[in-house]
C-alpha positions in Angstrom: 146.9 131.0 46.9 144.3 128.6 48.4 147.0 127.1 50.7 148.1 130.6 51.7 144.5 131.6 52.5 144.0 128.5 54.7 147.2 129.4 56.6 145.9 132.9 57.2 142.5 131.4 58.3 144.2 129.2 60.9 146.3 132.1 62.1 143.2 134.2 62.5 141.6 131.3 64.5 144.7 131.3 66.8 144.4 135.1 67.1 140.8 134.8 68.0 141.5 132.4 70.9 144.4 134.6 72.1 142.1 137.7 72.0 139.5 135.7 73.9 141.9 134.8 76.7 143.2 138.4 76.9 139.6 139.6 77.0 138.6 137.2 79.7 141.7 138.2 81.8 141.0 141.9 81.4 137.3 141.9 81.6 135.9 143.3 84.9 132.7 141.3 84.4 134.5 138.0 84.1 136.3 138.4 87.4 132.9 137.9 89.1 132.5 134.5 87.6 133.1 131.6 90.0 135.5 128.8 89.2 132.6 126.4 89.0 131.6 128.2 85.7 134.9 127.6 83.9 133.8 124.3 82.5 130.5 125.8 81.3 132.4 128.7 79.6 134.6 126.3 77.8 131.6 124.3 76.5 130.0 127.5 75.3 133.3 128.7 73.8 133.5 125.4 71.8 130.0 126.0 70.5 130.9 129.6 69.5 134.1 128.3 67.8 131.9 126.0 65.7 129.7 128.9 64.8 132.8 131.0 64.0 134.2 128.3 61.7 131.1 128.3 59.7 131.7 132.0 59.1 135.1 131.5 57.7 135.2 131.4 54.0 137.3 133.1 51.3 134.6 135.7 51.0 133.9 136.5 54.8 136.4 138.0 57.3 135.8 138.2 61.0 136.4 141.6 62.6 137.5 142.4 66.1 134.0 143.7 66.9 132.5 140.3 66.0 134.9 138.6 68.4 134.0 141.0 71.2 130.3 140.5 70.6 130.8 136.7 70.7 132.7 137.0 74.0 129.9 139.0 75.5 127.4 136.5 74.4 129.4 133.8 76.1 129.5 135.7 79.4 125.8 136.4 79.2 124.9 132.8 78.6 127.2 131.7 81.4 125.6 134.2 83.9 122.1 133.0 82.8 123.1 129.4 83.3 124.5 130.2 86.7 121.3 131.9 87.8 119.2 129.0 86.6 121.5 126.6 88.4 121.2 128.6 91.7 117.4 128.6 91.3 117.4 124.9 90.8 119.4 124.3 94.0 117.1 126.6 96.0 114.1 124.7 94.6 115.6 121.4 95.6 116.2 122.6 99.2 112.6 124.0 99.5 111.2 120.7 98.1 113.3 118.7 100.6 112.1 120.9 103.5 108.5 120.3 102.5 109.0 116.6 102.2 110.6 116.3 105.7 108.0 118.5 107.4 105.2 116.5 105.6 106.7 113.4 107.2 107.7 114.8 110.5 104.5 116.5 111.4 102.2 113.5 111.4 105.0 111.3 112.9 105.2 113.7 115.9 101.5 113.3 116.3 101.6 109.5 116.1 104.4 109.4 118.7 102.6 111.7 121.1 99.3 109.9 120.8 100.9 106.5 121.4 102.9 107.9 124.3 99.6 109.2 125.8 98.1 105.7 126.1 100.2 104.6 129.0 100.1 108.0 130.6 96.3 108.1 130.5 96.1 104.7 132.1 98.4 105.8 134.9 96.3 109.0 135.4 93.1 106.8 135.9 95.0 104.6 138.3 96.1 107.7 140.3 92.5 108.1 141.4 92.5 104.8 143.1 95.2 105.6 145.7 98.9 106.2 146.2 99.8 102.5 146.4 98.1 101.6 143.1 99.7 104.7 141.5 103.1 103.7 142.7 102.7 100.1 141.5 101.4 101.2 138.1 104.2 103.7 137.6 106.8 101.1 138.6 105.3 98.5 136.3 105.1 100.9 133.4 108.8 101.8 133.8 109.7 98.1 134.2 107.7 97.3 131.0 109.4 100.0 129.1 112.9 98.8 130.1 112.4 95.1 129.6 109.9 95.0 126.7 108.8 98.0 124.8 112.3 99.5 124.2 113.6 96.2 123.0 110.8 95.6 120.5 110.9 99.2 119.2 114.6 98.9 118.7 114.4 95.6 116.8 111.6 97.0 114.6 113.7 100.0 113.6 115.7 97.6 111.4 112.8 98.1 109.0 113.8 101.8 108.7 116.8 100.5 106.7 115.3 97.4 105.0 111.9 98.7 104.0 113.2 102.3 103.3 115.9 101.2 100.9 113.6 98.6 99.2 111.1 101.3 98.6 113.7 103.6 97.1 114.9 100.8 94.8 111.3 100.2 93.7 111.4 96.6 95.0 108.0 97.1 96.6 107.1 93.5 97.1 110.1 93.1 99.4 108.7 95.6 101.8 105.8 93.2 102.7 108.3 90.3 103.0 110.5 92.4 105.4 107.5 93.4 107.5 106.3 89.8 107.8 109.8 88.6 108.8 110.0 91.3 111.4 106.5 90.4 112.8 107.5 86.8 113.0 110.7 87.5 114.9 109.2 90.1 117.2 106.4 87.7 118.1 108.9 85.0 119.0 111.0 87.5 121.1 107.8 88.5 122.9 107.3 85.0 124.4 110.4 85.1 126.7 109.6 88.8 127.5 106.1 87.7 128.6 107.6 85.3 131.1 109.7 88.1 132.5 106.6 90.3 132.9 104.8 87.4 134.6 107.5 87.4 137.2 107.8 91.1 137.7 106.9 90.9 141.4 109.7 88.4 142.2 112.3 90.4 140.1 111.4 93.7 141.8 111.6 92.1 145.3 115.0 90.7 144.3 116.1 94.2 143.4 115.2 95.3 147.0 112.1 97.3 146.0 109.2 97.8 148.5 107.2 94.5 148.8 103.8 96.1 148.6 104.6 98.2 145.6 106.3 95.2 144.0 103.2 93.2 144.4 101.0 95.9 142.9 103.4 96.4 140.0 103.6 92.6 139.4 99.8 92.4 139.1 99.7 95.4 136.7 102.5 93.9 134.5 100.7 90.6 134.3 97.6 92.2 132.8 99.8 94.2 130.4 101.2 91.0 128.8 98.7 91.0 125.9 99.9 94.5 125.0 103.4 93.2 124.5 102.5 91.2 121.4 100.3 94.0 120.0 103.1 96.5 120.5 105.6 94.5 118.4 103.1 94.2 115.5 102.2 97.9 115.8 105.9 98.9 115.5 106.3 96.8 112.4 103.2 98.3 110.7 104.3 101.9 111.6 107.8 101.4 110.0 106.2 99.7 107.0 104.0 102.7 106.3 106.4 105.4 107.4 109.1 104.2 104.9 106.5 104.7 102.1 105.7 108.2 103.4 102.1 107.0 104.3 101.8 108.9 107.6 98.4 110.5 107.8 96.5 107.2 108.1 98.7 106.3 111.1 97.9 109.7 112.6 94.2 109.0 112.1 94.3 105.5 113.6 96.4 106.7 116.6 93.9 109.5 117.2 90.9 107.2 117.1 92.7 104.7 119.4 93.6 107.5 122.0 90.0 108.7 122.1 88.6 105.2 122.6 91.3 104.6 125.2 89.6 107.2 127.5 86.3 105.2 127.3 88.0 101.8 127.7 89.9 103.0 130.8 86.8 104.5 132.4 84.8 101.3 131.8 87.5 98.9 133.0 88.9 100.9 135.9 85.7 102.3 137.5 82.8 100.3 136.1 84.1 96.7 135.9 85.6 96.6 139.3 89.0 95.6 138.0 90.8 98.7 139.3 94.4 99.0 138.3 94.2 95.7 136.4 91.6 97.3 134.2 94.0 100.1 133.3 96.6 97.6 132.3 94.1 95.6 130.3 92.9 98.9 128.6 96.5 99.4 127.3 96.4 96.0 125.6 92.9 96.6 124.1 93.9 100.0 122.7 97.2 98.6 121.2 95.2 95.8 119.5 92.6 98.3 118.2 95.4 100.4 116.6 96.9 97.2 115.1 93.6 96.2 113.6 93.0 99.6 112.1 96.3 99.6 110.4 96.0 96.0 109.2 92.7 96.9 107.5 94.3 99.9 105.9 97.2 97.9 104.6 94.9 95.2 103.3 92.5 97.4 101.4 94.2 100.6 100.6 95.4 101.2 97.0 98.5 102.9 98.4 99.8 99.5 99.7 98.8 97.4 96.7 102.4 97.1 95.4 104.1 96.8 98.8 101.6 94.3 100.3 101.1 91.2 98.2 99.8 88.8 100.9 101.5 86.4 103.3 104.4 84.4 101.9 106.7 81.7 103.2 109.5 83.8 101.7 109.4 85.8 105.0 110.8 82.7 106.8 114.0 83.0 104.8 117.0 85.3 105.4 116.0 85.7 109.1 119.7 85.8 110.0 120.2 88.9 107.9 117.3 90.5 109.7 118.9 89.8 113.1 122.2 91.3 111.9 120.4 94.7 111.7 117.7 94.1 114.4 120.0 93.2 117.3 122.3 96.3 116.8 119.2 98.4 116.4 117.8 97.1 119.7 121.1 97.7 121.5 121.3 101.2 120.0 117.8 102.1 121.4 118.0 100.2 124.7 121.4 101.6 125.8 120.1 105.1 125.5 116.7 104.4 127.2 118.2 102.4 130.0 120.6 105.2 130.9 117.7 107.5 131.7 116.0 104.8 133.8 119.2 104.3 135.6 119.3 108.0 136.4 115.9 107.7 138.2 117.2 104.8 140.2 120.3 106.7 141.2 118.1 109.7 142.3 116.7 107.4 145.1 120.2 107.3 146.6 120.6 111.0 146.9 119.9 113.0 150.1 116.1 113.8 150.4 115.3 111.0 147.9 111.6 111.8 147.8 112.2 115.3 146.5 114.9 114.3 144.1 112.9 111.4 142.6 109.8 113.5 142.2 111.6 116.3 140.5 113.5 113.9 138.3 110.3 112.1 137.3 108.7 115.4 136.4 111.8 116.4 134.4 111.8 113.0 132.5 108.1 113.3 131.7 108.6 116.8 130.4 111.6 115.8 128.4 109.9 112.7 126.9 107.0 114.9 125.7 109.2 117.6 123.9 111.5 114.8 122.6 108.7 113.6 120.4 109.3 116.5 118.1 112.9 115.4 117.6 111.7 111.8 117.2 109.4 112.9 114.4 112.3 114.6 112.6 114.4 111.5 113.2 111.8 109.3 111.5 111.6 111.8 108.6 115.3 111.8 107.8 115.5 108.1 108.3 112.9 107.6 105.6 114.3 110.2 103.2 117.9 108.9 103.5 116.9 105.3 103.1 114.6 106.0 100.1 117.2 108.1 98.3 120.1 105.7 98.9 117.9 102.8 97.7 117.0 104.8 94.6 120.7 105.5 93.9 120.6 109.2 94.6 123.5 109.8 97.0 123.5 113.6 96.6 119.8 113.9 97.5 120.4 111.7 100.6 123.2 114.1 101.6 120.9 117.1 101.0 118.3 115.5 103.3 120.8 115.2 106.1 121.9 118.9 105.7 118.3 120.0 105.7 117.2 118.0 108.8 120.2 119.3 110.8 119.1 122.9 110.2 115.5 121.9 111.1 116.8 120.2 114.3 118.7 123.3 115.3 115.7 125.5 114.7 113.4 123.2 116.7 115.9 123.0 119.6 116.1 126.8 119.8 112.4 127.3 119.7 111.5 124.5 122.2 114.4 125.5 124.5 113.1 129.1 124.6 109.6 127.9 125.5 111.0 125.7 128.3 112.9 128.6 129.7 109.9 131.0 129.5 107.6 128.6 131.4 110.1 127.4 133.9 108.5 129.3 136.9 105.0 127.9 136.3 105.6 124.5 134.9 106.0 122.8 138.3 102.5 123.7 139.3 101.2 121.3 136.7 102.5 118.5 138.8 102.7 119.8 142.4 101.6 122.6 144.7 104.6 122.4 146.9 106.8 125.4 146.5 110.0 123.4 147.0 109.2 121.1 144.1 108.1 124.1 141.9 111.4 126.0 142.5 113.5 122.8 142.0 111.7 122.1 138.7 112.2 125.8 137.6 116.0 125.4 138.2 116.0 122.2 136.1 114.2 123.7 133.1 117.3 125.5 131.5 119.2 122.2 131.8 116.3 120.4 130.1 116.4 123.1 127.3 120.1 122.5 126.7 119.6 118.7 126.8 116.7 118.9 124.3 118.8 121.0 121.9 121.7 118.5 121.9 119.4 115.5 121.9 117.6 116.9 118.8 120.8 116.8 116.9 121.5 113.3 118.2 118.1 112.1 117.1 118.4 113.3 113.5 121.9 111.9 113.3 120.7 108.6 114.7 117.9 108.7 112.1 120.5 109.1 109.4 122.4 106.1 110.8 119.2 104.0 110.6 118.6 105.1 107.1 122.1 104.1 106.1 122.2 100.9 108.0 124.8 102.0 110.6 123.1 100.4 113.5 126.2 98.5 114.6 128.3 101.7 114.6 125.5 103.5 116.5 125.4 100.8 119.2 129.1 101.2 119.9 128.7 105.0 119.9 125.9 104.8 122.4 127.7 102.3 124.6 130.8 104.5 124.9 128.7 107.7 125.2 126.4 106.7 128.0 128.2 104.0 129.9 131.9 105.1 129.6 131.1 108.9 129.8 127.5 109.6 130.8 126.8 107.4 133.8 130.2 107.9 135.4 129.9 111.7 134.9 126.5 111.6 136.5 127.8 109.7 139.6 130.8 112.1 139.8 128.7 115.3 139.6 125.8 114.1 141.8 127.6 112.2 144.6 131.2 113.5 144.6 130.6 117.1 143.7 127.2 117.1 145.5 125.1 118.6 142.7 122.1 116.4 143.3 119.6 115.8 140.5 121.2 118.5 138.4 124.4 116.6 138.5 122.7 113.4 137.3 121.2 115.2 134.3 124.4 117.1 133.5 126.1 113.7 133.3 123.6 112.7 130.6 124.3 116.0 128.8 128.0 115.0 128.7 127.0 111.6 127.1 124.9 113.5 124.5 127.8 115.8 123.6 130.0 112.7 123.0 127.3 111.0 121.1 126.5 114.0 118.8 130.2 114.6 118.2 130.9 111.0 117.2 127.9 110.7 114.9 128.6 114.1 113.4 132.2 113.1 112.5 130.9 109.8 111.0 128.3 111.6 109.0 130.7 114.3 107.6 133.2 111.7 106.5 130.6 109.6 104.8 131.1 108.6 101.2 127.5 108.9 100.0 128.2 107.2 96.6 129.6 104.2 98.4 126.6 104.1 100.8 124.3 104.1 97.7 126.1 101.1 96.3 125.8 99.3 99.7 122.1 100.1 99.8 121.7 98.6 96.3 123.6 95.5 97.3 121.5 95.1 100.5 118.3 95.4 98.6 119.2 92.9 95.9 120.9 90.5 98.2 117.6 90.2 100.1 115.9 89.2 96.9 118.0 86.1 96.4 115.9 83.8 98.7 112.8 84.9 96.8 114.3 83.7 93.5 115.3 80.4 95.1 111.9 79.8 96.5 110.1 80.7 93.3 
């Protein structure tokens, strides 16, 4: 009889599972459950089965009402778990948005304030006469192409190295990476200083006006000290940014910019140095910013783990740094040089004075609003590198999704503002009606360009965070020099669209660039990228162990 009772019990168990399946198939409530909940339902069903087994005894029988009650309990628990999971996902997204805005806001301020230094110097020089203004403008452009862009690009290798080291909690390696970058950038600045010292000869060789070339050469020579300070400053900025220490940088940049007005006034008007004083003021202000950040890194508790003092370990593994730094520099320089080339091409158009003036105004406007995209780019670079270094691939993926939405929103808002002010913006630069109308016609093109470039900036930031600088360099080469510049020449000179044609060619390059980076990002295996980040972090520690 005991054996027979056990057989009946097993049969009842089978009947219970059968009734559960039928109930699930027929229940209108269960049809609303997503496929993602099936595994959770099975887990809960197993738990209920265990409870049910405990009810089975020779003295207790399970009725159909008990089975239905248990099934309803399963569905209620599944729905509650689904709601809590959805809330957790929303909470993660909100937290990610806060983190990125917390990073991007101060970084936008830092970029704008540093951008203002050279602009303020040129404004002071503008009061000395047209020749000195033309010379200072040409020297500033020459310095940006041959020096600042290269150093900024090489320093962006720290976005990958320091960011992933911070995520992996290898804090001492951040200081080593920064020292190594400073050493390399100081070495690179030496040949660049010789190039700046011969600016006059190089400009004359490029068939520029001799008087303007002489003035530009003098201005560039007095800017040479700023070259070394700029390289160190970029390393310090990346070092702090990858630790999400952004407000001290904003404060130091603000102090530097305020002092820059005073330094420019003293050196330009009171010392008798003229335009040379403005160039020297740039160097002094950059060095002030460097000293402020050095003091902070040295004495702040926030940097106690990441800065452990100077070490000879920084002289090791320099080759690995170059493997990231050179593609990083190429990635930045190819893009920046294409815009400078557009200005040079504008001088070959009919009515070159009007075309060059309007294109310069457009570039200045574009560079100002681009700082917002640059801040978002720095934010996502930091978030992605930190999370990959920490071994959190899904969080890195979420950071990319969030920043793309932020970039689209920013592009729409800024684009709308540019279109609304298009008829009055030209008056900020000129009182000539022809110039104002031409600028107004360029503003919608700038709005479209800024929208696409915003997406390009955050995708490039993702590339830096992952260590895809080499891929980014090839993408930029193809986008700007196989598509962008040829399109600009075709639209401007063959189809006779003037300055608009030049800028539309750049938009063609941006479309190719965004499409390429977007495809690469979508097809990314984030688990594999996290493993690569871990390998990169711990490979860089090998020389440290050898030295110790």
